[in-house]
matplotlib code that plots the C-alpha trace (Angstrom):
import matplotlib.pyplot as plt

x = [-161.4, -158.2, -154.9, -152.1, -150.1, -147.1, -147.4, -144.6, -145.5, -143.6, -143.9, -141.9, -139.8, -138.9, -139.9, -141.6, -143.3, -146.7, -148.2, -151.9, -155.1, -156.4, -156.4, -153.3, -155.4, -156.3, -152.6, -151.6, -154.3, -152.9, -149.5, -151.0, -152.8, -149.6, -147.7, -150.5, -150.4, -146.5, -146.8, -149.3, -147.0, -144.0, -145.9, -146.9, -143.4, -141.6, -138.7, -138.8, -136.0, -137.6, -135.8, -136.9, -138.1, -140.3, -141.5, -142.6, -144.4, -146.2, -147.2, -148.6, -150.5, -152.1, -153.2, -154.5, -156.4, -158.0, -158.9, -160.4, -162.5, -163.7, -164.7, -166.6, -168.4, -169.3, -170.7, -172.7, -174.1, -175.0, -176.8, -178.7, -179.7, -180.9, -183.0, -184.4, -185.2, -187.1, -189.0, -189.9, -191.1, -193.3, -194.7, -195.5, -197.3, -199.3, -200.2, -201.3, -203.5, -205.0, -205.6, -207.5, -209.5, -210.3, -211.5, -213.7, -215.2, -215.9, -217.9, -220.2, -223.5, -223.3, -225.4, -223.0, -219.8, -220.6]
y = [238.8, 240.6, 239.0, 239.9, 242.6, 244.8, 248.6, 251.1, 254.0, 256.9, 257.2, 259.8, 260.3, 256.6, 254.3, 251.2, 248.2, 247.4, 244.0, 243.3, 242.2, 245.7, 247.9, 250.1, 253.2, 252.0, 251.3, 254.7, 256.3, 254.6, 256.1, 259.5, 259.3, 258.4, 261.2, 263.6, 262.5, 262.8, 266.3, 267.3, 266.0, 267.7, 271.0, 270.3, 269.5, 272.1, 273.6, 270.8, 268.3, 264.9, 261.6, 259.6, 256.8, 259.3, 260.9, 257.5, 256.8, 260.2, 259.4, 256.1, 257.7, 260.3, 257.6, 255.3, 258.3, 259.0, 255.3, 255.0, 258.2, 256.8, 253.5, 255.4, 257.4, 254.2, 252.7, 255.8, 255.9, 252.2, 252.8, 255.8, 253.5, 250.8, 253.3, 254.7, 251.2, 250.6, 253.9, 253.0, 249.5, 251.1, 253.6, 250.9, 248.9, 252.1, 252.6, 249.0, 249.3, 252.6, 251.1, 248.2, 250.5, 252.7, 249.8, 248.6, 252.1, 252.1, 248.9, 250.2, 251.8, 255.6, 256.1, 253.9, 255.9, 258.6]
z = [-34.6, -35.5, -35.9, -33.5, -34.9, -34.0, -34.2, -33.7, -31.5, -29.9, -26.2, -24.3, -27.4, -27.7, -30.5, -29.1, -30.6, -29.1, -29.9, -29.6, -31.3, -31.4, -34.5, -35.0, -34.5, -31.0, -30.1, -31.4, -29.3, -26.2, -27.0, -27.6, -24.3, -22.4, -24.1, -23.1, -19.5, -19.6, -20.9, -18.2, -15.5, -17.0, -16.8, -13.2, -12.1, -14.1, -12.1, -9.5, -9.1, -9.4, -10.0, -13.0, -10.6, -8.7, -11.9, -13.1, -9.9, -10.2, -13.7, -12.6, -9.8, -12.1, -14.6, -11.8, -10.3, -13.6, -14.0, -10.5, -11.1, -14.4, -12.7, -10.0, -12.6, -14.5, -11.3, -10.6, -14.2, -14.0, -10.7, -12.4, -15.3, -12.9, -11.0, -14.3, -15.4, -12.2, -12.6, -16.1, -15.1, -12.5, -14.9, -17.4, -14.7, -13.8, -17.5, -17.9, -14.8, -16.0, -19.4, -17.9, -15.7, -18.7, -20.7, -17.9, -17.6, -21.3, -21.0, -18.3, -19.4, -19.4, -16.2, -14.2, -14.9, -12.4]

ax = plt.figure().add_subplot(projection="3d")
ax.plot(x, y, z, "-o")
ax.set_aspect("equal")
plt.show()
């Protein structure tokens, strides 16, 4: 496990210190993601008069929306995997049954296979 470390990052033009047990690259990627989302919102709200409080709320909503969609996608993918696992298990059972049936047919004298 990693030791807790402090990493300086730049978010919205401000130098901040993030502390955590993750690698510095991970913490920098968080800062990069936040800056990207900030830039996207700035482009969406360009020319509009928005208070900093409201801007912050919009930014939080955008990030929460993305998180919720990602969670829904994960749930759907987990359901898909579960269904595929069930289909695979059924196919394996069918193969096993056919293999047994095939072995039984091989044991019968030739005249009885018809």
